[in-house]
N, C-alpha and C positions, 0 to 999 in steps of 0.2 A: 255626650253625660254617663254609656256604658259599657264598655266590648262586647267583643264572643259572644257567644252564648256558651255555661258549662258546656262540657261532653261526660256522660252516662261513667267513663273509668273517673275520670277528676272525684265522680263522687262518692263512688263506691270505696271507702276509705269509711272504720270506724267512726263512730259521731262524734267517740270522742277528738280526732283528732279531722274529721266533718265540719264542728262549734265551728272552729278556728277559722277554718278557707271559707267559711259563710258570711264572720263581719264582715261588714264593707262591700258585701257579694249584692244586687239588686235583683230584685225581683217584682215583676211583672203581670197589672191582672188588665187582659182585654175581654169590655163587656160592652150595653149597647148604650148606655153613654159615653162611653170614651176609658184613657185611660190610665189607669192611675200604676207607676212605679217610685219605692220606698229601696231605699239602702238600711238594709238589714245591719243594726248598731246591737243586737240580744240576745242568742240564742240557749234551748236545754237542748241534752244530749239526755237518750233514750237512747239504751245498747236493746239484750230481749231477755232469755232466758234466765240470763243472768243478775239481770235487773230488778229487782222486786217491783219498781215504782213504773215500774213504762205498761205497755197496753200487751205486746208480747209475753209475758214474764211466765203466762200459764198454756202457753202455744196459739197454735193458730186458729185463728177462728174465721170464720165473714165481713168481721165489723174490720181486725183490723188483719185486713188478706193483704195489704196492700205495703203496708209495713217489713212486708218478707221477699222485698223487690221487685222488681228492679229499681236496684238507684236511678235518683234523680228523679224518681217522678214524689207524684203532693199524696200526701194522708191524709186529706182533711175531715174528722171525728165532731159528733155536736155532746157537748157539757152542759153542766146544769140545765139540761133545756129549754138554754137561751141562743148558746154561744156555739159556733166555729173557729175550733184548731188548724193551725194548718203547722204541717211538720215535708224535713228534705228528707225523703230513704236514699241513706247510704247501703256500704254495706258489700259482699258481692249476689246478686239474684240465691235466693232460700236462706240465706241469714239475716233472723229481727236486726233489725235497728231501721234510727231517723235520729234530727233534730229539729225542734221545735222550735215556731220562728213565733220571736217571744215577743217583739217592736222594734224596732224601723220613722228611721228619718221619709219622712214624703218628701226627692225629688223632681216629683212629675206628674200632670194634671189633680197640681195645690187644691183649688176651687170644688169639683167637683171631690174629693175625697172632704171636704168644710162641708160640702152639701151634703155627706152618709155620716158625716160625725160632727149634729150639730149643736152635740151635744160639746167637744170639744169650744176649749178660752185661751189656747195657745196654738201654733202647732205646730208642735211636737208633741203635745196632749196629741194628737190625729190616730198615731198606732202608739201608741204607747200602752201593751201591756196584750197579749195576741187575742184575743177576738175582737178588738181597740182593730189591730190591725186588720185580719180581716176584713172586717167591715169596713175602714177606709182601703186596701183592695179590693174592692165585691169580691172577696170568696166567697163559695158557699158549697153544701154537699156537690153541684155536679163539677167542680174543678173534684173528685176525688180520683184520684188516680193517674190524672195526666200529667204526662209526659214533662216536664220544663225543660230540658234541653231539645227541646223540636223547634222551629221558628215556627215551623205551623200549630203550636199548643199555643189557649186564652189565655195563661203563664208559664209565666216565662223564666231563666236563673241565669243571669247575665253575670262576669264577671267585671270588675271593680278595683277602685283603688281602699287595698286591705284597710281593717284597724290598726294605728299607730301603737295602742297601747293595750292590753290585752287584760281583763281580770278577773277573775273565779272567784264563784264562792256556789251556797248550797240553791240546791232547785224551789222554789214559790209553789208551797201549800200540796205539796209529793208528803200525800202518806206514807206510803215505807220507804227506807234509802235520804233517809231530809240529810244526813250532812257529808253525801257525798259533793264535791266542790261542781258539780254539770253542769253549769251555769255559767253564760260564761258574755258578756261584754264590756263593745271600745268602750275604754278607761275613757269621762269627761263629753259625752253622749249626752243632750239634755234629753230625747226621748225615750231611753231606761226608763222599764216598771218601775214605782217599788220593791222593795223585798219585803216575803208572807210566810210567818215561821206559824204554824197553829192558830192562823186569827189575824191572827199580832200584823198587826205591819210599822215597817221602821222607815225615818223616811230617806234614808240614800241603802245601795247596798251598797253591803259590806266587805272594805276591798283585803280579802285574802291573797289576790299573789301581785 
C-alpha cells in the first residue's frame, strides 16, 4: 500500500516545500481497535514568527513547543473546544514551522473509520477536513509530539505515490494573512474540503494555480 517511512531529514523543509512533499503520502495511526491509514489530499503550510496565522507567531509557548522541532514529529492541538488538528513539523530543530493535514482519502481500515465517523454519508467525507481526519484516524492529544519517522511510533508517515497535479489557494478560516496561497491540494481529489473565508463557504476550492 505504501512505501518506506519518511526520515526526519526528508521532512526538515520549509513548510511551503514540505506541503507539496506531503500530498500523496500516507499517514497511519494504530489504536486499540485497529489501524487506519489515509492518503493526504489537502494540507496547509504555517511558518513561524514571520507568519501572523501561525501558532508560533508570538514565540515559543508550552502549547506550540512541538512546532519548534525536531522535524518529523506530530503537532496536535485542540480547537473550538471540541476538535483536534494534526500537523507535520518541518524545518531545522529550533526553527518553527509545520503543515496542517486538512483532508485525506482512507486507504486502509475503512470499516473502522466508518464506525468512528458515522455522520459521513460517503467514504470521501470520512477525512474531509482536519477535525474529521483526526477523528477517522483516531489521532488525539496523546499523540502530540510523537515521531512520525519511527516504526515504533503509534502514528507514522509513509512515502507513497505523489499527487500528479497540485493546486494552491488561500488558507481556510484564518484571521490573518488570509490571502497567502499556502493551502495545497491534489487536483480532482473528492476528499478535498470546502473553502471557507470569513464564515462563507464556497462549493469547491478556487483553482489559483
